[in-house]
C-alpha positions as a printed Julia matrix, in Angstrom:
550×3 Matrix{Float64}:
  17.31  -13.63  14.86
  18.78  -13.3   18.36
  16.98  -11.88  21.39
  18.8    -9.59  23.82
  17.71  -10.45  27.35
  18.94   -7.1   28.66
  16.97   -4.95  26.25
  13.22   -5.21  25.8
  11.7    -4.22  22.49
   7.98   -3.52  22.52
   5.9    -4.77  19.64
   2.81   -2.56  19.15
  -0.43   -4.47  19.65
  -2.01   -2.92  16.57
  -3.25   -5.59  14.2
  -1.49   -3.89  11.32
   1.6    -5.69  12.56
   0.04   -8.96  11.39
   1.27   -8.21   7.87
   4.87   -8.21   9.08
   4.19  -11.45  10.96
   2.95  -13.13   7.79
   5.97  -11.94   5.78
   8.41  -13.21   8.42
   6.65  -16.57   8.6
   7.06  -16.98   4.86
  10.78  -16.88   5.58
  10.37  -19.48   8.32
  10.97  -16.97  11.15
   9.0   -16.18  14.29
   8.1   -12.54  14.95
   7.68  -11.51  18.6
   4.04  -10.81  19.37
   2.71   -8.65  22.19
  -0.66  -10.07  23.17
  -0.97   -7.94  26.29
  -3.76   -5.81  24.81
  -6.48   -7.85  26.53
  -7.78   -6.48  29.83
  -6.08   -7.99  32.88
  -9.13   -7.95  35.14
  -9.37  -11.54  36.41
  -8.58  -11.65  40.13
  -6.67  -14.4   41.92
  -9.94  -15.46  43.59
 -11.67  -15.89  40.23
  -8.75  -17.62  38.53
  -8.36  -20.13  41.36
 -12.04  -21.04  41.33
 -12.12  -21.23  37.53
  -9.2   -23.66  37.74
 -11.04  -25.87  40.23
 -14.43  -25.63  38.52
 -12.93  -26.29  35.11
 -11.81  -29.74  36.24
 -15.0   -30.67  38.1
 -17.3   -31.31  35.18
 -20.19  -33.62  34.42
 -17.67  -36.48  34.18
 -17.18  -36.55  37.95
 -20.9   -36.68  38.67
 -21.85  -39.14  35.92
 -18.66  -40.89  34.77
 -17.48  -42.18  38.14
 -20.39  -44.63  38.27
 -19.27  -46.36  35.09
 -15.66  -46.4   36.31
 -16.66  -48.13  39.57
 -18.92  -50.6   37.73
 -16.15  -51.47  35.27
 -13.12  -51.82  37.52
 -14.34  -51.85  41.1
 -13.47  -49.4   43.92
  -9.79  -50.35  44.28
  -8.96  -50.15  40.59
 -10.81  -46.84  40.24
  -9.04  -45.29  43.22
  -5.63  -46.39  41.9
  -6.38  -45.09  38.4
  -7.53  -41.72  39.72
  -4.37  -41.45  41.83
  -2.17  -42.2   38.79
  -3.98  -39.7   36.6
  -3.87  -37.12  39.39
  -0.08  -37.5   39.48
   0.1   -37.01  35.7
  -2.01  -33.86  35.98
   0.21  -32.55  38.78
   3.41  -32.93  36.77
   1.73  -31.45  33.7
   0.54  -28.41  35.65
   4.0   -27.85  37.14
   5.46  -27.79  33.62
   2.78  -25.42  32.37
   2.79  -23.21  35.46
   6.51  -22.52  35.15
   6.14  -21.34  31.54
   2.86  -19.45  32.06
   4.2   -17.53  35.07
   7.28  -16.52  33.05
   5.36  -15.6   29.88
   1.68  -14.98  30.78
  -0.01  -14.88  27.36
  -3.51  -15.88  26.26
  -2.18  -18.49  23.83
  -0.45  -20.3   26.71
   0.84  -23.79  25.81
  -0.23  -23.32  22.17
   1.98  -20.22  21.94
   4.79  -21.96  23.84
   4.78  -24.78  21.28
   5.7   -22.23  18.59
   8.16  -20.2   20.62
  10.07  -23.11  22.12
   9.64  -25.97  19.62
   8.37  -25.29  16.09
   5.81  -22.91  14.6
   4.18  -25.78  12.7
   3.46  -27.54  16.02
   1.86  -24.36  17.36
  -0.25  -23.99  14.22
  -1.59  -27.55  14.34
  -2.06  -27.68  18.12
  -3.85  -24.33  18.38
  -6.29  -25.05  15.55
  -6.91  -28.52  16.93
  -7.49  -27.33  20.49
  -9.68  -24.47  19.27
 -11.88  -26.92  17.35
 -12.0   -29.08  20.47
 -13.4   -26.13  22.44
 -15.9   -25.29  19.7
 -17.14  -28.9   19.73
 -17.16  -28.94  23.54
 -19.29  -25.8   23.66
 -21.87  -27.51  21.46
 -21.62  -30.82  23.35
 -22.28  -29.18  26.71
 -25.27  -27.28  25.34
 -26.64  -30.53  23.89
 -26.18  -32.2   27.29
 -28.68  -29.72  28.72
 -31.42  -31.34  26.62
 -30.73  -34.77  28.14
 -30.6   -33.35  31.66
 -33.87  -31.47  31.11
 -35.63  -34.77  30.34
 -35.14  -35.78  33.98
 -37.75  -33.18  34.91
 -40.0   -32.92  31.85
 -40.53  -34.13  28.27
 -42.88  -31.29  27.38
 -40.28  -28.57  26.8
 -38.45  -28.57  23.44
 -34.82  -29.55  23.99
 -33.46  -27.3   21.25
 -35.06  -24.3   22.96
 -33.25  -24.83  26.27
 -29.94  -25.17  24.4
 -30.65  -22.0   22.41
 -31.55  -20.03  25.55
 -28.31  -20.88  27.28
 -26.3   -20.43  24.09
 -27.41  -16.79  24.03
 -26.68  -16.47  27.77
 -23.18  -17.94  27.4
 -22.55  -15.61  24.45
 -23.54  -12.62  26.6
 -21.14  -13.69  29.37
 -18.26  -13.92  26.89
 -18.94  -10.58  25.19
 -19.14   -8.74  28.51
 -16.01   -7.47  30.31
 -13.81  -10.37  31.35
 -14.45   -9.56  35.02
 -18.12  -10.47  34.44
 -17.11  -13.79  32.92
 -14.82  -14.39  35.87
 -17.53  -13.68  38.44
 -20.11  -15.9   36.71
 -17.54  -18.7   36.47
 -16.63  -18.21  40.12
 -20.16  -18.75  41.42
 -20.93  -21.64  39.07
 -17.73  -23.33  40.2
 -18.43  -22.58  43.85
 -21.73  -24.49  43.6
 -19.88  -27.6   42.4
 -17.24  -27.31  45.1
 -19.89  -26.86  47.8
 -21.81  -29.89  46.5
 -18.74  -32.12  46.7
 -17.88  -30.94  50.21
 -21.45  -31.67  51.37
 -21.3   -35.03  49.56
 -18.12  -36.03  51.4
 -19.65  -35.15  54.77
 -22.94  -36.91  53.99
 -21.02  -39.93  52.64
 -19.16  -40.33  55.92
 -22.43  -40.14  57.85
 -24.08  -42.71  55.54
 -21.16  -45.11  55.91
 -21.21  -44.84  59.7
 -24.87  -45.81  59.93
 -26.84  -42.71  58.98
 -28.53  -44.56  56.11
 -31.97  -46.0   55.41
 -30.97  -49.37  56.89
 -29.4   -47.75  59.98
 -26.45  -50.12  59.64
 -22.71  -49.56  59.66
 -21.39  -50.18  56.13
 -17.65  -49.86  56.62
 -15.6   -51.51  53.87
 -18.0   -54.36  53.05
 -18.46  -53.18  49.44
 -14.73  -53.66  48.9
 -15.3   -57.39  49.39
 -18.4   -57.87  47.24
 -17.89  -60.28  44.31
 -14.57  -59.57  42.59
 -14.0   -56.26  44.36
 -11.85  -54.32  44.91
 -10.2   -55.09  41.54
 -12.77  -56.28  39.02
 -11.93  -58.16  35.75
  -8.19  -57.56  35.83
  -5.73  -55.24  37.49
  -3.88  -54.02  34.38
  -4.53  -52.97  31.71
  -8.16  -53.67  30.94
  -9.93  -52.4   34.04
  -7.59  -49.54  34.79
  -7.77  -48.34  31.19
 -11.47  -47.54  31.62
 -10.87  -45.57  34.81
  -7.83  -43.72  33.47
  -9.77  -42.6   30.42
 -12.75  -41.68  32.61
 -10.61  -39.37  34.75
  -8.62  -37.97  31.82
 -11.94  -37.03  30.22
 -13.48  -35.58  33.39
 -10.31  -33.67  34.34
  -9.5   -32.68  30.78
  -9.22  -28.92  30.52
  -7.03  -28.49  33.6
  -4.38  -27.09  31.31
  -6.75  -24.46  29.92
  -6.49  -22.44  33.14
  -3.22  -21.06  31.74
  -5.23  -19.49  28.9
  -6.48  -16.97  31.48
  -2.88  -15.79  32.04
  -3.25  -13.08  29.4
  -6.16  -11.54  31.35
  -5.1   -12.19  34.94
  -4.12   -9.47  37.38
  -0.48   -9.85  38.35
  -0.01  -13.28  36.7
   3.55  -13.59  38.03
   2.09  -13.95  41.53
  -1.33  -15.45  40.82
  -0.39  -18.35  38.53
   2.28  -19.93  40.78
  -0.23  -19.78  43.66
  -2.91  -21.43  41.51
  -0.6   -24.17  40.25
   0.73  -24.98  43.72
  -2.68  -25.24  45.36
  -5.12  -26.39  42.7
  -3.55  -29.85  42.52
  -4.17  -30.46  46.21
  -7.74  -29.22  45.89
  -8.38  -31.46  42.9
  -6.76  -34.36  44.7
  -8.91  -33.65  47.75
 -12.16  -33.47  45.77
 -11.51  -36.33  43.33
  -9.74  -38.84  45.56
 -12.0   -38.29  48.57
 -15.08  -38.48  46.33
 -13.92  -41.82  44.89
 -13.17  -43.17  48.38
 -16.64  -42.14  49.6
 -18.3   -43.66  46.53
 -16.3   -46.88  46.82
 -17.29  -47.33  50.47
 -20.98  -46.53  49.97
 -21.9   -47.84  46.51
 -21.22  -51.45  45.43
 -19.89  -51.9   41.91
 -22.81  -54.28  41.3
 -25.43  -51.55  41.88
 -28.08  -51.81  39.11
 -27.62  -49.32  36.28
 -24.45  -47.81  37.77
 -22.72  -47.71  34.37
 -25.56  -45.93  32.53
 -24.24  -42.4   33.2
 -27.7   -41.12  34.17
 -28.66  -38.76  36.98
 -30.87  -41.33  38.75
 -27.99  -43.81  39.04
 -25.2   -41.29  39.68
 -23.17  -42.33  42.74
 -23.82  -38.86  44.17
 -27.58  -39.36  43.86
 -27.37  -42.85  45.4
 -25.48  -41.6   48.47
 -27.88  -38.68  49.05
 -30.87  -41.03  48.67
 -29.34  -43.36  51.25
 -29.13  -40.38  53.59
 -32.89  -39.98  53.25
 -33.11  -37.15  50.74
 -36.26  -37.48  48.63
 -35.15  -34.68  46.31
 -31.6   -36.01  45.84
 -32.08  -36.76  42.14
 -33.41  -33.29  41.33
 -30.65  -31.63  43.36
 -27.84  -33.56  41.65
 -29.45  -33.03  38.25
 -29.56  -29.28  38.95
 -25.86  -29.33  39.91
 -24.98  -31.28  36.75
 -27.14  -28.85  34.73
 -25.18  -25.85  36.04
 -21.92  -27.8   35.5
 -22.79  -28.18  31.82
 -23.49  -24.44  31.57
 -20.2   -23.69  33.33
 -18.29  -26.06  31.03
 -19.87  -24.51  27.93
 -19.08  -21.01  29.18
 -15.46  -21.99  29.87
 -15.03  -23.78  26.52
 -16.26  -20.73  24.59
 -13.9   -18.48  26.55
 -10.86  -20.68  25.88
 -11.8   -21.23  22.24
 -12.21  -17.52  21.58
  -8.82  -16.71  23.14
  -7.12  -19.35  21.02
  -8.78  -18.05  17.84
  -7.63  -14.57  18.85
  -4.1   -15.93  19.29
  -4.26  -17.59  15.86
  -5.27  -14.25  14.33
  -2.55  -12.09  15.88
   0.12  -14.7   15.14
  -0.76  -14.89  11.45
  -2.24  -18.38  11.62
  -5.77  -17.12  10.9
  -7.35  -14.07   9.19
  -6.33  -11.02  11.18
  -9.85   -9.56  11.45
 -10.53  -12.31  14.0
  -8.17  -10.51  16.36
 -10.25   -7.33  16.76
 -11.28   -6.43  20.29
 -14.17   -4.35  21.63
 -14.13   -1.45  24.1
 -13.97   -3.95  26.96
 -10.79   -5.39  25.39
 -12.62   -8.64  24.66
 -11.9   -10.42  21.3
 -15.55  -10.23  20.23
 -14.96  -11.4   16.63
 -13.16  -14.51  17.9
 -16.03  -15.16  20.34
 -18.59  -14.97  17.53
 -16.37  -17.02  15.2
 -16.05  -19.81  17.75
 -19.75  -19.72  18.5
 -20.63  -20.01  14.8
 -18.65  -23.25  14.54
 -20.28  -24.48  17.76
 -23.7   -23.72  16.29
 -22.82  -25.68  13.13
 -21.68  -28.61  15.28
 -24.91  -28.27  17.22
 -26.85  -28.51  13.94
 -24.78  -31.53  12.86
 -26.23  -33.5   15.76
 -29.63  -33.32  14.05
 -28.41  -34.48  10.63
 -29.31  -38.08   9.81
 -28.71  -40.3   12.84
 -26.16  -37.9   14.29
 -23.24  -39.8   12.72
 -21.6   -36.56  11.52
 -21.7   -35.27  15.1
 -20.07  -38.47  16.35
 -17.19  -38.09  13.89
 -16.73  -34.41  14.77
 -16.31  -35.46  18.39
 -13.89  -38.21  17.39
 -11.62  -35.72  15.61
 -10.87  -34.08  18.94
 -11.08  -37.25  21.03
  -7.58  -37.04  22.52
  -7.0   -33.27  22.39
  -6.33  -32.99  26.11
  -3.76  -35.79  26.19
  -1.99  -34.45  23.07
  -1.85  -31.01  24.7
  -0.33  -32.54  27.84
   2.35  -34.23  25.71
   3.2   -30.94  23.99
   3.33  -29.14  27.35
   5.97  -31.64  28.52
   8.01  -31.24  25.33
   7.75  -27.43  25.44
   8.82  -27.47  29.11
  11.99  -29.42  28.3
  12.83  -27.02  25.47
  11.93  -23.97  27.59
  14.27  -24.84  30.45
  17.06  -25.75  28.04
  16.63  -22.38  26.29
  16.51  -20.54  29.63
  19.81  -22.13  30.62
  21.37  -21.43  27.22
  20.48  -17.73  27.46
  21.51  -17.48  31.14
  18.04  -16.42  32.33
  17.48  -19.02  35.05
  17.7   -16.32  37.72
  14.53  -14.72  36.3
  12.34  -17.79  36.83
   9.74  -16.67  39.37
   8.3   -20.19  39.65
  10.5   -23.25  39.17
   9.28  -26.71  38.28
  11.03  -28.72  40.98
  10.5   -31.97  39.0
  12.63  -30.86  36.02
  13.91  -32.72  34.0
  12.35  -36.06  34.98
   8.92  -34.49  35.6
   8.42  -33.3   32.0
   9.8   -36.61  30.72
   7.3   -38.48  32.91
   4.53  -36.19  31.61
   5.37  -36.94  27.98
   5.79  -40.67  28.51
   2.65  -41.27  30.58
   0.43  -39.18  28.34
   1.68  -41.03  25.26
   0.7   -44.24  27.07
  -2.76  -42.77  27.81
  -3.23  -41.89  24.14
  -2.19  -45.36  22.98
  -4.18  -47.42  25.49
  -7.41  -45.44  25.23
  -8.43  -47.58  22.23
  -7.83  -50.9   24.01
 -11.39  -52.02  23.38
 -11.07  -51.77  19.58
  -8.44  -54.56  19.65
 -10.22  -56.9   22.09
 -11.78  -59.41  21.68
 -11.46  -58.7   17.94
 -10.24  -55.76  15.87
 -12.96  -53.16  15.13
 -12.05  -50.77  12.3
 -14.75  -48.19  13.05
 -13.83  -47.99  16.74
 -10.14  -47.8   15.84
 -10.68  -44.67  13.74
 -12.99  -43.18  16.36
 -10.19  -43.44  18.94
  -7.22  -42.43  16.81
  -8.56  -40.2   14.01
  -7.2   -37.04  15.6
  -3.57  -38.19  15.53
  -3.16  -38.41  11.71
  -5.14  -35.17  11.32
  -2.68  -33.39  13.62
   0.35  -34.9   11.85
  -0.96  -33.82   8.43
  -1.47  -30.26   9.71
   2.06  -30.12  11.13
   3.68  -31.43   7.94
   1.5   -29.23   5.73
   2.32  -26.0    7.56
   5.98  -26.96   7.76
   6.18  -27.51   4.0
   4.25  -24.34   3.14
   6.01  -21.97   5.57
   9.4   -23.73   5.69
   9.43  -23.64   9.49
  12.32  -25.07  11.48
  13.0   -26.19  15.03
  13.62  -23.06  17.11
  17.29  -22.71  18.03
  18.0   -22.33  21.72
  19.87  -19.04  21.41
  17.11  -17.63  19.15
  14.27  -18.61  21.44
  12.07  -15.58  22.27
  12.22  -15.33  26.04
  11.63  -11.57  26.18
   8.29  -10.73  24.57
   5.45  -10.67  27.12
   7.78  -11.78  29.9
   6.35  -11.07  33.35
   9.04   -8.55  34.38
   8.66   -6.56  31.15
   4.91   -6.26  31.81
   5.68   -4.91  35.29
   8.1    -2.38  33.81
   5.53   -1.27  31.26
   3.04   -0.72  34.09
   5.45    1.61  35.85
   7.26   -0.91  37.99
   4.26   -1.77  40.14
   2.45   -5.07  40.31
  -1.16   -4.74  39.29
  -2.35   -6.34  42.47
  -0.52   -3.74  44.55
  -2.97   -1.06  43.51
  -6.03   -3.12  44.41
  -5.09   -4.5   47.8
  -4.77   -2.19  50.8
  -2.39   -2.79  53.68
  -3.36   -5.41  56.24
  -4.2    -3.9   59.59
  -1.84   -5.03  62.37
  -4.81   -5.42  64.67
  -6.79   -7.7   62.4
  -8.91  -10.19  64.32
  -6.96  -13.46  64.58
 -10.03  -15.71  64.54
 -11.44  -14.08  61.4
  -7.97  -14.21  59.88
  -7.77  -17.96  60.5
 -11.15  -18.6   58.88
 -10.14  -16.43  55.93
  -6.96  -18.45  55.4
  -8.94  -21.71  55.52
 -11.47  -20.35  53.02
  -8.72  -19.04  50.74
  -7.03  -22.45  50.74
 -10.11  -24.47  49.81
 -12.07  -22.05  47.65
 -10.0   -19.07  46.59
C-alpha cells in the first residue's frame, strides 16, 4: 500500500478496528493506527523533569561507588563521558522521529513502521516485560532500603503499600502522574545540586580534617586508571552507567500524552542531554576528588558506603546516611512509578496494533489505559512473588531475560532512524521535519555500532579468567529470546521489510494532529501572552530555572 503525503486519512480510534489490523497483518501488511485517543495533558515542565528524573535512578547513588572502586576516578570519568555521548546520539535519533510522529509506542512503533513488523513485535513485548520486571525490582529494593532504619517492619508490607500507591498514580489522570513524577524527580535533582556544592566545599577544606584535598586521590595507589585502561576496567564503568541511565529512551513514550509534542519534545531532547551531562559528569568529578577508590566497602552498593553519604559525612552531617537513604528510597518509588507507566503504554500499543488481545487497549474516562496498567501490574506482582520462591533463582533468571533491553532498544533506535530518514527523503517529506538530527547519517551509525559493542562486552567477566557457562547465559540470554520472537512472528505473519515508498509517514504525524485540533497548537490555548513590562530580573531567574529544572 502507498501513502499519500498530501492527503491525510483518519483511522478511528475505536478498538473495533483491531479486527481489520489483525486481518491485514495476516497478509503481511501494516495498517495505519491512530493512537491519539490518550489524553495529551503532560506539560513541557513535567515531561522535562520526567526525562531528567528517569535517568537519575538508584544506580547513580549506589552504583558509582563500585565503578570508582573497580576502575578508579579517571577510568570512571572517561567511561561516563563515552556513555553520555552514546546517549546523546541515541536521543537525537529518537527525538527526530518522536517529534515527527508523537505516539505512545515510540521507538517500538517506529521499529514496525520503518523496519519490520516482526521487529516491533519482539522489541515491544521484550521492553514491556523489562518494565514489568523493573516495577517489581524497584519495589523489592524498598525492602533493602528500609533495613537501614529498622528490621522490625515486614519488608513485604512496605512493598505492598507502595505498590498500591503506584497503581493509584497510574490509574489517575495522566496529569496527576506527571505532577507526582515531577516532584519526585525534583528531589533527586535538588540533592545532586546540593551534593556538588557541598563536594566543592569539602574538597577545599570544609571537611572533618580541615585540610585541602585537591587531586590527591587521583594519585593514590594505581589511580587514576586502576587495573587496566581498556577493556577490563572501563567495561565495569560503562555497564554501570548504561544501567543507571537506562530508560532515557522511555521519555519518548510520553509523546502520545504530551501537550504540543512537536514543540515540547525537541526542547526536551536538546536540553536534557546537557542536564544529564551536568549532573552525571560533575557528580563523578566531585566523587573522584573527594573519595579514594580504596575507601573500605565502596563497592558494596550500600547506603552507608555510598559516595554521596561519604561526602556529606565529611562535611559534618550526622544524618547524612538517613538523608541519602531517604532520597534513594524516593528514587526507587519514582523508578517503579515510571516503569509501570511505560509498561502500560507499551501493552496498550501492543493491543491496538494487534500484537496482543485487544481488550488490553480499553481506556477509562480519564483516557488512561487502565486494563494495560492492571495487566502490567499483575505480571510485576508475579515477578515479585518469584523472588520468594526457593532461593530466588527464578527471580534472577527473570531479570537476566531483560538484562540488555536498554542497549538493544538503543540499537533499534539507530536502525529505525536510518530507515526513517531514508524513507523521508524517498517520499520528499524532508521539509516537514520539525526537528532534524544534525548527526545523520554518521550519528545513527555510531549509535548502532557503539551499543552493539556495549552488548557484547558486558559479559567480559564470564570469559575471564575462565569461561563460566552460567554467567554467560545470565548476560546473553535475552539476545536468543529476542531473535526467536522475531523469526517466529515473521514466519507466522509473513512480514517483510517495509518498502521506503510504502512507509507510513502520515498517521499520527505532528501536523495532522494540529489540523485535527483546528489548526492551533495545544500549548497556545494554555499560555497567555507575555507582558511587555515583565520584570527583567524575575525573567532572568525564570530562564535559569527553566534551563536546569523545567
